[in-house]
C-alpha positions as CSV (number, residue, x, y, z in Angstrom):
1,M,-40.2,-5.4,39.9
2,S,-40.0,-4.3,43.6
3,T,-36.9,-5.0,45.7
4,N,-39.0,-7.3,48.0
5,K,-40.2,-9.4,45.1
6,L,-36.7,-9.6,43.8
7,L,-35.4,-10.9,47.1
8,E,-38.2,-13.3,47.6
9,N,-37.3,-15.0,44.4
10,L,-33.7,-15.7,45.4
11,N,-32.6,-18.9,47.1
12,Y,-30.1,-19.0,49.9
13,E,-26.9,-19.2,47.8
14,E,-28.1,-16.4,45.6
15,L,-28.8,-14.2,48.6
16,I,-25.3,-14.8,50.0
17,D,-23.8,-14.0,46.6
18,L,-25.9,-10.8,46.4
19,K,-24.9,-9.8,49.9
20,N,-21.2,-10.3,49.1
21,K,-21.4,-8.3,45.9
22,L,-23.2,-5.6,47.8
23,V,-20.5,-5.4,50.4
24,D,-17.7,-5.5,47.8
25,G,-19.3,-2.6,45.8
26,E,-20.0,-4.7,42.7
27,I,-23.7,-3.9,42.8
28,E,-23.1,-0.2,42.8
29,K,-20.8,-0.4,39.9
30,L,-23.3,-2.5,37.9
31,I,-26.0,0.0,38.6
32,K,-23.9,2.9,37.5
33,I,-23.0,1.2,34.3
34,K,-26.7,0.4,33.6
35,L,-27.7,4.0,34.3
36,E,-25.0,5.3,32.0
37,K,-26.6,3.3,29.2
38,F,-29.9,5.2,29.7
39,K,-28.1,8.5,29.0
40,N,-28.4,9.5,25.4
41,T,-25.0,10.8,24.5
42,N,-25.7,10.9,20.7
43,K,-28.8,13.2,20.8
44,V,-30.7,13.4,17.6
45,C,-33.8,15.5,16.9
46,P,-36.8,13.1,16.6
47,V,-38.3,15.2,13.8
48,C,-35.5,15.8,11.4
49,N,-32.7,13.5,12.7
50,T,-30.2,16.3,13.0
51,P,-27.6,15.9,15.7
52,I,-28.3,18.1,18.7
53,G,-25.6,20.1,20.4
54,E,-25.7,22.0,23.6
55,G,-28.2,24.5,22.2
56,G,-31.1,22.1,21.9
57,L,-34.6,22.7,23.1
58,T,-36.1,20.3,25.7
59,L,-39.8,19.4,26.0
60,I,-41.0,17.3,29.0
61,F,-44.4,15.9,28.5
62,G,-46.7,13.1,29.6
63,S,-48.9,12.2,32.5
64,A,-47.9,12.8,36.1
65,D,-46.8,9.2,36.6
66,F,-45.1,8.8,33.2
67,K,-43.0,11.7,32.0
68,R,-41.2,11.7,28.7
69,K,-38.4,14.0,27.6
70,A,-37.7,15.0,24.0
71,E,-34.9,17.3,22.7
72,F,-35.1,19.2,19.4
73,D,-32.5,21.1,17.4
74,A,-34.8,24.1,16.5
75,V,-38.1,25.8,17.3
76,D,-39.7,24.6,14.0
77,C,-39.1,20.9,14.9
78,L,-40.5,21.5,18.4
79,E,-43.6,23.2,17.0
80,Y,-44.1,20.4,14.5
81,F,-43.9,17.8,17.3
82,I,-46.4,19.7,19.4
83,S,-48.8,20.0,16.5
84,K,-48.6,16.2,16.0
85,I,-49.3,15.6,19.7
86,R,-52.4,17.8,19.6
87,K,-53.9,15.7,16.7
């Protein structure tokens, strides 16, 4: 949803409330919390379900407008994943 559409759907009281929360910094805090939820702190290999440490391998794939990121624990899992994508 675009910001314009979001604002168009708010009534007067909701806009005033949103403005006050923006000024008070509440919106920024809420956005930071929401973004933290997207971070995967418990990384697990999608092939073998092994926990991934700092030495994992990262593959970024997908179309130009929709990139995906996958992390693997070892080269064999990465190769297996790539072979499945090709099929």
